[in-house]
N, C-alpha and C positions, 0 to 999 in steps of 0.2 A: 643893525645886523645883528640880531640877538640870536641868530643859529651860529656867529660866528665868537662869539661871546669870549671861549675858551680855546681858541686856534689861535696858534701863535701865529702872525705873519710880518712879512718883515716891510719895509714904508713901500715898495713899488709894488707889492701884492694888496697891501691895505688900499693903497690908491687908486688899484684895479677895480678891487671890490667895490670900492666908493664910487667910483665913474659907473660900474656895473648896475647899481642901483639906477645911476642917474638914467642910465640907457634905459632901463625898463621904464622908467617914470613917462621917459620922452616918447615911448612907443606903446604907453598905457598897458602895461604886462607885469605881470609877476618876472621876478629875476628867473634868468634860466641859462643854463650853459652858452647860449647865441649872445647875450648879453655881457658875461665874461669876455667872450671871444671880442667884442664889438670895443669892450674897455678896454681890452689889453691893445688893440689897435690905436687907441686915444692916447696910453700913458706910456710915455717914453721906458726902457729899460728892455732885458734882455729877451723878454716874450715877445714884443713889438719887433726888434729885430730878427726873431725866428721868423715871424709873418712876413716880414720885408723878403728875407731872404728866399721864402720857400715861395710866395705867391706873387713875389715881384714889385707889388704896387700894391701899399696899404689902404688907398683910398679906393681902388677896385675890390680889395678885399671886403670893406665896409658893406660897399653897395651891393656885393653879392650875399652878405649874409643880412642883411637889411631885407633884402627882398623876398627873402625867405620866412623871415617873422611872422606875418599873418597868418601864414598857414596852420600854425600848430601852436600857437602861443595861448595861454590862459588870461581871462582878463585881470588887471591889476585891483587886488584890495589894499586899502591903504590901514596900516603903514604896509609899507614896500615889503610884500612876500617873495619868498622865495620857494620855487617848484622844488620837488622831489630831486628830480636830477641834478640841480645846482648843486644842493647838500651834499647829494654823495660825491659831486666834483671837487669841490674844497675840501671833505672829510678825506678822498682818496689823496687829495694833493698834501695832505696833512700827514698820511701814512707814507707817502715818497719823500718827504723831508725828514721824517723820522729815520726809514730804512737809509737814509743817506748820511745819517748822523749828524743832520743840522735841526737845529731849534724851530727855526721859523720857515712858514711856507713863502716861497718866492713866486714870481711870474713864471718861470719855469716850470716849477712843480705844478703850476695851475694848468699851463698849457701840456705837460706831459699827462697830467690827468684827464684832461679832456682828450688827448688823442687816444688814451687808453681805453676809456671808459666806453666799449663796445654798446652798451643800451643807452648810453646819454646822449643828447642831443648835438654835443660840439663835437664827438667823435662823426657823426653825420654830417655834420657841416661841413668837417674838414676833407671829408671823403668827396662830399658835392663840388667843395671848391679845388678840387684837384690837389689837394697837399698829399704828397706821397703815403705809402700806405703806412699802417700803423708801427710797424716793426720799424721801417726807415725811420719815422719820425722819433721814436725812443730812442733810436742811437744818435739823433741830430740833437735833439734837447737835452739829452742825460745820458749821455755815451757810457758814463762810468756807473751805472745803475740800469740793469736790464731785471723790471720786474715784469714776471709775466702777467697777461692781463685775466 
């Protein structure tokens, strides 16, 4: 995960991004925001809890996200490559953590960044899956931090 070398991650965020690489490899694709969402559905933590609360069923969430993957993903180049949108998501999560006065990026920062990155694929996927509109999700995920998108 060379692009993340200088990003401070807490343990659940580190596990999530490691699993995102595994998800990308399993789908023979470069890491994209959808893989971060898929990973979050596998890694126990606050991000997984939010997905469960908002979507009702983590397994159904995974099936819906996986069904969308082949339509827009790039072929995998080894070592694992990160799409520009996935890089932007992680960098924005770092900004969110910093604005909240926290040193480490968490799962919630990743989910918040994915939900507010209007041009990114995670935002698009959350919309397709019927997760509440971005403003509602921002309040749900990080109520004390309201950044404009």
